[in-house]
All heavy atoms as an XYZ file, in Angstrom:
756
protein
N      82.170     86.132     87.407
C      81.438     87.385     87.394
C      81.847     88.206     86.181
O      82.993     88.604     86.079
C      81.759     88.179     88.658
C      80.896     87.844     89.818
S      81.291     88.874     91.220
C      82.594     87.911     91.940
N      80.945     88.453     85.307
C      81.216     89.284     84.141
C      80.490     90.606     84.283
O      79.858     91.094     83.373
C      80.785     88.580     82.857
C      81.684     87.417     82.541
O      82.861     87.455     82.852
N      81.148     86.386     81.951
N      80.590     91.192     85.432
C      79.891     92.431     85.736
C      80.759     93.615     85.353
O      81.950     93.623     85.629
C      79.602     92.442     87.238
C      78.816     93.604     87.723
C      78.537     93.411     89.205
C      77.751     94.557     89.748
N      77.489     94.407     91.158
N      80.179     94.600     84.706
C      80.925     95.830     84.416
C      80.883     96.704     85.659
O      79.831     96.907     86.253
C      80.304     96.568     83.237
C      80.636     95.957     81.910
C      80.245     96.898     80.806
C      80.769     96.357     79.506
N      80.492     97.267     78.408
N      82.029     97.224     86.044
C      82.103     98.049     87.246
C      81.959     99.523     86.906
O      82.476     99.997     85.921
C      83.433     97.816     87.975
C      83.462     96.488     88.675
C      84.053     95.394     88.083
C      82.860     96.340     89.914
C      84.065     94.167     88.723
C      82.870     95.115     90.557
C      83.468     94.043     89.959
O      83.472     92.836     90.599
N      81.250    100.231     87.747
C      81.206    101.685     87.685
C      81.471    102.198     89.092
O      81.872    101.427     89.969
C      79.876    102.188     87.103
C      78.686    101.801     87.959
O      78.773    101.790     89.185
N      77.580    101.482     87.337
N      81.223    103.453     89.336
C      81.584    104.053     90.627
C      80.932    103.381     91.828
O      81.457    103.404     92.919
C      81.230    105.541     90.650
C      82.009    106.382     89.677
C      81.364    106.418     88.303
O      80.158    106.110     88.186
O      82.066    106.732     87.337
N      79.761    102.778     91.676
C      79.018    102.267     92.829
C      78.645    100.791     92.701
O      77.621    100.372     93.189
C      77.726    103.082     93.000
C      78.018    104.539     93.197
O      78.821    104.906     94.032
N      77.387    105.390     92.406
N      79.459     99.985     92.057
C      79.008     98.645     91.746
C      79.656     97.508     92.528
O      79.467     96.370     92.189
C      79.190     98.379     90.259
O      80.554     98.374     89.943
N      80.412     97.776     93.570
C      81.020     96.680     94.317
C      80.527     96.688     95.763
O      80.130     97.711     96.294
C      82.540     96.756     94.268
S      83.259     98.202     95.039
N      80.562     95.499     96.373
C      80.229     95.383     97.792
C      81.399     95.825     98.657
O      81.223     96.449     99.697
C      79.893     93.933     98.152
C      78.659     93.412     97.458
O      77.730     94.205     97.212
O      78.623     92.201     97.152
N      82.606     95.458     98.217
C      83.810     95.720     99.010
C      84.891     96.289     98.105
O      85.160     95.755     97.029
C      84.336     94.422     99.664
C      85.587     94.697    100.481
C      83.272     93.767    100.515
N      85.526     97.357     98.549
C      86.656     97.956     97.844
C      87.918     97.666     98.646
O      87.980     97.980     99.838
C      86.467     99.467     97.710
C      87.648    100.247     97.147
C      87.906     99.854     95.702
C      87.399    101.742     97.262
N      88.895     97.050     98.003
C      90.171     96.753     98.666
C      91.243     97.600     98.001
O      91.392     97.580     96.780
C      90.518     95.262     98.568
C      89.464     94.445     99.337
C      91.922     94.993     99.093
C      89.662     92.968     99.266
N      91.978     98.339     98.809
C      93.052     99.179     98.298
C      94.367     98.467     98.577
O      94.734     98.250     99.729
C      93.030    100.578     98.962
C      94.183    101.422     98.449
C      91.694    101.256     98.708
N      95.044     98.072     97.510
C      96.332     97.396     97.635
C      96.229     95.939     97.222
O      95.304     95.233     97.617
N      97.196     95.498     96.423
C      97.176     94.137     95.893
C      98.262     93.259     96.499
O      98.632     92.243     95.931
C      97.340     94.173     94.372
O      98.610     94.714     94.037
N      98.755     93.651     97.654
C      99.760     92.842     98.337
C      99.132     91.624     98.987
O      97.957     91.313     98.775
N      99.896     90.919     99.804
C      99.405     89.688    100.416
C      98.104     89.868    101.206
O      97.200     89.048    101.099
C     100.548     89.271    101.347
C     101.751     89.905    100.767
C     101.293     91.186    100.150
N      97.987     90.936    101.966
C      96.761     91.170    102.741
C      95.569     91.466    101.856
O      94.474     90.928    102.060
N      95.761     92.303    100.843
C      94.671     92.664     99.948
C      94.190     91.495     99.122
O      92.987     91.255     98.989
N      95.111     90.740     98.559
C      94.720     89.630     97.697
C      94.070     88.504     98.500
O      93.115     87.873     98.044
C      95.906     89.131     96.837
C      96.863     88.263     97.616
C      95.413     88.405     95.614
N      94.541     88.265     99.718
C      93.930     87.236    100.564
C      92.522     87.648    100.968
O      91.591     86.841    100.927
C      94.797     86.981    101.819
O      96.100     86.589    101.399
C      94.201     85.910    102.698
N      92.361     88.905    101.327
C      91.026     89.412    101.674
C      90.081     89.309    100.485
O      88.927     88.887    100.624
C      91.114     90.866    102.136
O      91.921     90.963    103.282
N      90.555     89.690     99.303
C      89.724     89.623     98.100
C      89.301     88.187     97.804
O      88.141     87.931     97.468
C      90.480     90.207     96.911
N      90.201     87.252     97.946
C      89.890     85.851     97.698
C      88.801     85.354     98.643
O      87.816     84.742     98.212
C      91.155     84.999     97.849
C      90.952     83.490     97.715
C      90.478     83.127     96.312
C      92.240     82.760     98.051
N      88.976     85.615     99.928
C      87.995     85.137    100.908
C      86.636     85.799    100.716
O      85.594     85.153    100.840
C      88.512     85.361    102.331
C      89.712     84.503    102.681
C      89.433     83.006    102.557
O      88.346     82.550    102.969
O      90.304     82.290    102.032
N      86.624     87.087    100.409
C      85.356     87.785    100.202
C      84.639     87.304     98.946
O      83.412     87.152     98.942
C      85.591     89.289    100.149
C      85.920     89.921    101.503
C      86.555     91.287    101.311
C      84.672     90.009    102.356
N      85.380     87.042     97.876
C      84.731     86.537     96.660
C      84.221     85.118     96.880
O      83.159     84.763     96.381
C      85.655     86.583     95.430
O      86.870     85.896     95.710
C      85.960     88.001     95.021
N      84.944     84.323     97.643
C      84.456     82.976     97.983
C      83.157     83.052     98.781
O      82.333     82.150     98.708
C      85.513     82.212     98.774
C      86.646     81.698     97.928
C      87.645     80.934     98.768
N      88.695     80.363     97.938
C      89.819     79.859     98.411
N      90.050     79.858     99.717
N      90.718     79.352     97.600
N      83.006     84.124     99.541
C      81.790     84.321    100.332
C      80.665     84.959     99.512
O      79.602     85.269    100.045
C      82.101     85.182    101.562
N      80.911     85.176     98.220
C      79.880     85.687     97.341
C      79.789     87.194     97.219
O      78.830     87.720     96.661
N      80.767     87.911     97.729
C      80.754     89.373     97.648
C      81.380     89.835     96.337
O      82.281     89.202     95.796
C      81.551     89.979     98.819
C      81.132     89.536    100.197
C      79.682     89.840    100.531
N      79.383     91.237    100.581
C      79.385     91.974    101.673
N      79.671     91.450    102.841
N      79.090     93.256    101.602
N      80.891     90.973     95.828
C      81.504     91.616     94.669
C      82.645     92.481     95.177
O      82.424     93.412     95.948
C      80.495     92.498     93.931
C      79.525     91.691     93.105
O      79.907     90.607     92.645
O      78.398     92.157     92.910
N      83.860     92.165     94.744
C      85.059     92.831     95.259
C      85.756     93.574     94.131
O      85.926     93.049     93.035
C      86.034     91.801     95.881
C      87.304     92.485     96.358
C      85.363     91.060     97.022
N      86.167     94.789     94.411
C      86.977     95.579     93.489
C      88.288     95.891     94.196
O      88.284     96.388     95.321
C      86.260     96.877     93.106
C      87.016     97.828     92.182
C      87.315     97.161     90.845
C      86.210     99.099     91.975
N      89.407     95.548     93.559
C      90.723     95.781     94.141
C      91.422     96.881     93.354
O      91.477     96.835     92.125
C      91.555     94.504     94.098
C      92.906     94.648     94.746
S      93.886     93.138     94.653
C      92.901     92.035     95.618
N      91.957     97.868     94.055
C      92.685     98.970     93.426
C      94.156     98.903     93.794
O      94.502     98.570     94.922
C      92.131    100.320     93.890
C      90.697    100.653     93.527
C      90.326    102.013     94.094
C      90.501    100.634     92.032
N      94.990     99.259     92.842
C      96.431     99.327     93.065
C      96.944    100.560     92.357
O      96.570    100.827     91.221
C      97.105     98.074     92.525
C      98.617     98.063     92.659
C      99.086     98.189     94.085
O      98.809     97.308     94.906
O      99.733     99.224     94.385
N      97.806    101.329     93.009
C      98.303    102.551     92.378
C      99.333    102.272     91.296
O      99.479    103.028     90.356
C      98.904    103.505     93.417
C     100.298    103.118     93.858
C     100.953    104.148     94.730
O     101.372    105.207     94.212
O     101.040    103.894     95.934
N     100.052    101.197     91.432
C     101.092    100.883     90.467
C     100.576     99.981     89.366
O      99.406     99.623     89.321
N     101.471     99.599     88.491
C     101.050     98.780     87.361
C     101.557     97.354     87.470
O     102.410     97.047     88.288
C     101.491     99.420     86.048
C     102.992     99.543     85.897
C     103.357    100.192     84.606
N     103.318     99.180     83.559
C     103.955     99.288     82.415
N     104.654    100.349     82.138
N     103.898     98.342     81.511
N     101.008     96.507     86.632
C     101.444     95.124     86.527
C     102.573     95.066     85.515
O     102.398     95.446     84.363
C     100.281     94.243     86.064
C     100.605     92.782     85.751
C     101.129     92.067     86.989
C      99.367     92.087     85.218
N     103.727     94.616     85.957
C     104.894     94.536     85.077
C     105.051     93.116     84.566
O     104.814     92.159     85.300
C     106.172     94.927     85.851
C     106.201     96.353     86.202
C     105.748     96.933     87.354
C     106.679     97.416     85.392
N     105.924     98.281     87.315
C     106.496     98.617     86.114
C     107.242     97.487     84.129
C     106.857     99.844     85.603
C     107.611     98.717     83.634
C     107.416     99.878     84.371
N     105.508     92.956     83.311
C     105.841     91.608     82.828
C     106.938     91.020     83.710
O     107.730     91.750     84.308
C     106.356     91.847     81.406
C     105.809     93.181     81.011
C     105.698     93.973     82.282
N     106.990     89.694     83.791
C     107.963     89.044     84.684
C     109.401     89.456     84.426
O     110.206     89.533     85.329
C     107.867     87.530     84.552
C     106.601     86.975     85.102
C     106.584     85.486     84.965
N     105.249     84.996     85.240
C     104.986     83.830     85.735
N     105.959     82.996     86.000
N     103.753     83.459     85.954
N     109.746     89.713     83.182
C     111.145     90.013     82.850
C     111.443     91.509     82.772
O     112.524     91.899     82.372
C     111.525     89.340     81.533
C     110.660     89.800     80.369
O     109.591     90.398     80.613
O     111.051     89.559     79.206
N     110.490     92.361     83.162
C     110.718     93.805     83.099
C     110.230     94.469     84.370
O     109.194     94.081     84.887
C     109.965     94.408     81.920
C     110.462     93.958     80.606
C     109.621     94.578     79.486
O     108.717     95.344     79.725
N     109.932     94.216     78.274
N     110.822     95.494     84.848
C     112.207     95.820     84.528
C     113.150     94.775     85.121
O     112.734     93.954     85.924
C     112.406     97.188     85.175
C     111.370     97.272     86.234
C     110.242     96.387     85.825
N     114.396     94.832     84.747
C     115.376     93.846     85.211
C     115.479     93.883     86.727
O     115.538     94.950     87.337
C     116.737     94.133     84.586
C     117.791     93.129     84.980
C     119.129     93.413     84.326
O     119.270     94.334     83.544
N     120.111     92.618     84.666
N     115.505     92.697     87.347
C     115.607     92.599     88.805
C     116.841     93.310     89.339
O     117.907     93.256     88.721
C     115.656     91.137     89.242
O     114.442     90.507     88.949
N     116.680     93.963     90.466
C     117.758     94.660     91.181
C     118.353     95.810     90.384
O     119.481     96.228     90.625
C     118.859     93.687     91.621
C     118.323     92.523     92.398
C     118.250     91.259     91.828
C     117.840     92.686     93.692
C     117.727     90.188     92.532
C     117.310     91.626     94.401
C     117.263     90.377     93.812
O     116.732     89.328     94.516
N     117.617     96.359     89.446
C     118.119     97.483     88.653
C     117.543     98.792     89.197
O     116.553     98.802     89.926
C     117.710     97.325     87.186
O     116.302     97.451     87.043
N     118.161     99.898     88.816
C     117.648    101.216     89.195
C     116.253    101.421     88.606
O     115.368    101.979     89.250
C     118.599    102.317     88.716
C     118.159    103.744     89.022
C     117.958    103.948     90.518
C     119.166    104.734     88.481
N     116.050    100.920     87.392
C     114.732    101.036     86.760
C     113.656    100.337     87.602
O     112.562    100.848     87.786
C     114.758    100.446     85.357
C     113.443    100.618     84.617
C     113.451     99.976     83.250
O     114.209     99.011     83.028
O     112.684    100.444     82.410
N     113.982     99.167     88.154
C     113.026     98.458     89.002
C     112.685     99.304     90.226
O     111.519     99.428     90.599
C     113.580     97.102     89.444
C     112.588     96.350     90.323
C     113.125     95.044     90.845
O     114.286     95.012     91.321
O     112.391     94.059     90.795
N     113.668     99.899     90.849
C     113.418    100.753     92.013
C     112.543    101.943     91.649
O     111.650    102.309     92.391
C     114.730    101.252     92.614
C     115.374    100.258     93.532
C     116.514    100.899     94.270
O     117.611    101.009     93.729
N     116.265    101.331     95.476
N     112.803    102.547     90.509
C     112.037    103.719     90.101
C     110.575    103.391     89.873
O     109.700    104.198     90.164
C     112.632    104.328     88.829
C     113.978    104.954     89.051
C     114.659    105.349     87.750
O     114.472    104.726     86.710
N     115.467    106.397     87.816
N     110.274    102.223     89.350
C     108.909    101.905     88.973
C     108.141    101.087     90.005
O     106.927    101.167     90.070
C     108.885    101.198     87.629
C     109.329    102.105     86.517
C     110.543    101.933     85.890
C     108.531    103.175     86.115
C     110.949    102.781     84.878
C     108.941    104.031     85.113
C     110.141    103.823     84.497
O     110.542    104.672     83.503
N     108.806    100.280     90.803
C     108.092     99.411     91.738
C     108.120     99.896     93.184
O     107.327     99.444     93.999
C     108.678     97.994     91.693
C     108.413     97.260     90.399
C     108.939     95.847     90.479
C     108.631     95.062     89.230
N     109.155     93.681     89.336
N     109.034    100.791     93.518
C     109.183    101.223     94.908
C     108.685    102.654     95.077
O     109.011    103.526     94.280
C     110.654    101.198     95.320
C     111.281     99.840     95.426
C     111.403     99.014     94.319
C     111.794     99.395     96.632
C     112.004     97.777     94.416
C     112.400     98.157     96.733
C     112.506     97.351     95.620
O     113.109     96.128     95.709
N     107.916    102.886     96.135
C     107.508    104.254     96.449
C     108.760    105.043     96.836
O     109.633    104.538     97.535
C     106.514    104.246     97.614
C     105.984    105.619     97.946
C     105.003    105.597     99.103
N     104.070    104.492     99.087
C     102.995    104.397     98.280
N     102.732    105.347     97.424
N     102.201    103.354     98.347
N     108.858    106.250     96.350
C     110.007    107.134     96.630
C     111.344    106.503     96.250
O     112.354    106.730     96.911
C     110.026    107.550     98.100
C     108.781    108.281     98.508
O     108.262    109.113     97.772
N     108.257    107.956     99.682
N     111.349    105.683     95.219
C     112.545    104.993     94.732
C     113.216    104.203     95.857
O     114.414    104.010     95.883
C     113.533    105.972     94.047
C     114.598    105.219     93.260
C     112.815    106.933     93.114
N     112.433    103.749     96.818
C     112.955    102.914     97.903
C     113.549    103.669     99.064
O     114.197    103.082     99.922
N     113.345    104.982     99.131
C     113.967    105.774    100.188
C     112.937    106.518    101.040
O     113.006    107.721    101.197
C     114.953    106.780     99.573
C     116.095    106.166     98.783
C     116.899    107.255     98.088
C     116.993    105.346     99.693
N     111.986    105.810    101.594
C     110.978    106.432    102.437
C     111.496    106.471    103.876
O     111.824    105.434    104.436
C     109.660    105.626    102.386
O     109.264    105.496    101.023
C     108.565    106.309    103.167
N     111.584    107.650    104.492
C     112.083    107.716    105.864
C     110.947    107.616    106.885
O     109.826    108.036    106.639
C     112.726    109.104    105.936
C     111.891    109.916    104.999
C     111.466    108.975    103.897
N     111.252    107.040    108.036
C     110.345    107.065    109.181
C     110.984    108.027    110.169
O     112.134    107.857    110.565
C     110.211    105.677    109.798
N     110.275    109.067    110.555
C     110.841    110.099    111.413
C     110.505    109.842    112.883
O     109.492    109.263    113.207
C     110.321    111.467    110.983
C     110.566    111.806    109.506
C     109.912    113.131    109.155
C     112.043    111.837    109.198
N     111.359    110.299    113.757
C     111.173    110.131    115.189
C     112.533    110.161    115.851
O     113.500    110.664    115.294
N     112.624    109.613    117.069
C     113.910    109.583    117.769
C     114.959    108.818    116.956
O     116.089    109.220    116.864
C     113.767    108.941    119.154
C     113.139    109.832    120.177
C     113.201    109.177    121.534
C     112.744    110.159    122.598
N     112.897    109.613    123.935
N     114.541    107.702    116.411
C     115.442    106.913    115.574
C     114.911    106.998    114.160
O     113.791    106.593    113.880
C     115.491    105.448    116.031
C     115.968    105.370    117.468
C     116.375    104.629    115.110
C     115.887    103.998    118.063
N     115.700    107.538    113.259
C     115.297    107.678    111.866
C     115.628    106.387    111.123
O     116.783    105.978    111.075
C     115.975    108.879    111.233
C     115.502    110.183    111.852
C     116.342    111.340    111.413
C     115.885    112.636    111.983
N     115.804    112.723    113.413
N     114.604    105.747    110.591
C     114.775    104.461    109.928
C     114.187    104.534    108.521
O     113.002    104.827    108.373
C     114.045    103.341    110.705
C     114.185    102.002    110.003
C     114.551    103.258    112.128
N     114.981    104.291    107.489
C     114.394    104.227    106.154
C     113.726    102.863    105.964
O     114.171    101.858    106.501
C     115.597    104.378    105.229
C     116.752    103.904    106.028
C     116.426    104.177    107.471
N     112.642    102.837    105.232
C     111.966    101.577    104.944
C     111.496    101.604    103.502
O     111.413    102.658    102.887
C     110.796    101.336    105.900
C     109.683    102.345    105.769
C     108.580    102.083    104.973
C     109.737    103.565    106.444
C     107.554    103.004    104.839
C     108.720    104.495    106.317
C     107.631    104.206    105.515
O     106.629    105.123    105.390
N     111.191    100.444    102.973
C     110.736    100.379    101.593
C     109.250    100.064    101.546
O     108.713     99.404    102.418
C     111.528     99.353    100.763
C     111.422     97.948    101.365
C     112.971     99.758    100.634
C     111.997     96.875    100.496
N     108.613    100.582    100.514
C     107.188    100.403    100.308
C     106.961    100.201     98.812
O     107.551    100.888     97.996
C     106.478    101.684    100.749
C     105.255    101.482    101.528
C     104.656    102.824    101.954
O     105.281    103.884    101.880
O     103.497    102.761    102.350
N     106.097     99.276     98.465
C     105.833     98.990     97.048
C     104.769     99.907     96.486
O     103.939    100.433     97.214
C     105.380     97.550     96.896
N     104.788    100.084     95.183
C     103.699    100.741     94.460
C     103.565    100.043     93.107
O     103.791    100.627     92.063
C     103.904    102.240     94.330
S     105.409    102.746     93.521
N     103.248     98.739     93.170
C     103.067     97.927     91.976
C     102.153     96.759     92.311
O     101.933     96.466     93.480
C     104.405     97.402     91.461
S     105.300     96.409     92.654
N     101.625     96.105     91.309
C     100.771     94.947     91.540
C     101.588     93.870     92.227
O     102.687     93.543     91.810
C     100.169     94.425     90.214
C      99.422     93.122     90.436
C      99.241     95.471     89.618
N     101.068     93.351     93.313
C     101.778     92.357     94.112
C     102.274     92.944     95.417
O     102.593     92.224     96.359
N     102.337     94.266     95.491
C     102.710     94.955     96.725
C     104.033     94.498     97.298
O     105.006     94.273     96.580
N     104.064     94.352     98.614
C     105.300     94.012     99.315
C     105.887     92.688     98.856
O     107.102     92.520     98.837
C     105.055     93.979    100.824
N     105.054     91.735     98.475
C     105.583     90.451     98.002
C     106.411     90.625     96.735
O     107.388     89.928     96.523
C     104.455     89.466     97.712
O     103.918     88.993     98.904
N     106.001     91.552     95.889
C     106.740     91.775     94.636
C     108.126     92.337     94.910
O     109.112     91.878     94.337
C     105.953     92.719     93.726
C     106.664     93.103     92.460
C     106.904     91.948     91.506
O     106.210     90.933     91.570
O     107.836     92.070     90.678
N     108.248     93.304     95.783
C     109.559     93.923     95.990
C     110.400     93.219     97.049
O     111.604     93.395     97.091
C     109.443     95.429     96.332
C     108.732     95.650     97.662
C     108.777     96.176     95.199
C     108.791     97.069     98.152
N     109.783     92.421     97.895
C     110.534     91.711     98.928
C     110.797     90.263     98.564
O     111.218     89.479     99.395
C     109.786     91.755    100.269
C     109.773     93.141    100.840
O     110.735     93.886    100.711
N     108.678     93.511    101.463
N     110.519     89.894     97.318
C     110.729     88.532     96.829
C     109.964     87.530     97.677
O     110.442     86.447     97.955
C     112.221     88.192     96.764
N     108.766     87.910     98.098
C     107.926     87.000     98.861
C     107.413     85.872     97.987
O     107.493     85.916     96.765
N     106.899     84.861     98.615
C     106.361     83.723     97.877
C     104.889     83.958     97.604
O     104.082     84.053     98.522
C     106.550     82.441     98.688
C     107.996     82.092     99.017
C     108.038     80.860     99.911
C     108.782     81.828     97.742
N     104.553     84.059     96.348
C     103.159     84.230     95.944
C     103.028     83.737     94.518
O     104.014     83.557     93.822
C     102.706     85.689     96.062
C     103.332     86.606     95.038
C     102.633     86.984     93.904
C     104.644     87.067     95.188
C     103.210     87.795     92.955
C     105.215     87.881     94.229
C     104.485     88.251     93.126
O     105.058     89.064     92.191
N     101.807     83.533     94.085
C     101.565     83.136     92.702
C     101.466     84.391     91.862
O     100.682     85.271     92.167
C     100.281     82.320     92.595
C     100.384     81.007     93.315
N     101.075     79.940     92.812
C      99.905     80.619     94.512
C     101.014     78.945     93.651
N     100.312     79.323     94.701
N     102.252     84.461     90.821
C     102.277     85.643     89.950
C     100.901     85.875     89.359
O     100.277     84.944     88.867
C     103.307     85.447     88.840
C     103.714     86.733     88.183
C     104.719     87.514     88.726
C     103.055     87.174     87.041
C     105.076     88.697     88.114
C     103.402     88.364     86.439
C     104.411     89.116     86.990
O     104.762     90.300     86.398
N     100.376     87.122     89.409
C      99.063     87.387     88.827
C      99.069     87.138     87.323
O     100.018     87.459     86.647
C      98.814     88.867     89.111
C      99.953     89.340     89.920
C     100.998     88.277     89.980
N      97.994     86.578     86.824
C      97.901     86.277     85.396
C      97.230     87.434     84.682
O      96.348     88.028     85.127
C      97.123     84.988     85.170
C      97.889     83.827     85.775
C      96.867     84.758     83.692
C      97.158     82.521     85.759
């Protein structure tokens, strides 16, 4: 598909490029739908930023990795904000986007 996208040009809009978003996009495009995938974060080169560094946390993790869940039991959890979503920050198995 060499279609130029504008505000109203896709059949399906997927928000998030993690495992769920990318799998949904693949299946929908196989079914012939025009799919647009949005991600708030950016695509980083494989070697940047350095793995397990503070810089990686600042750029790939929402709230630098310190998002709290409030309630009776307060539990911090991590959330991604980069291409690849949770698979990128949790070292999940996926094919690196080209």
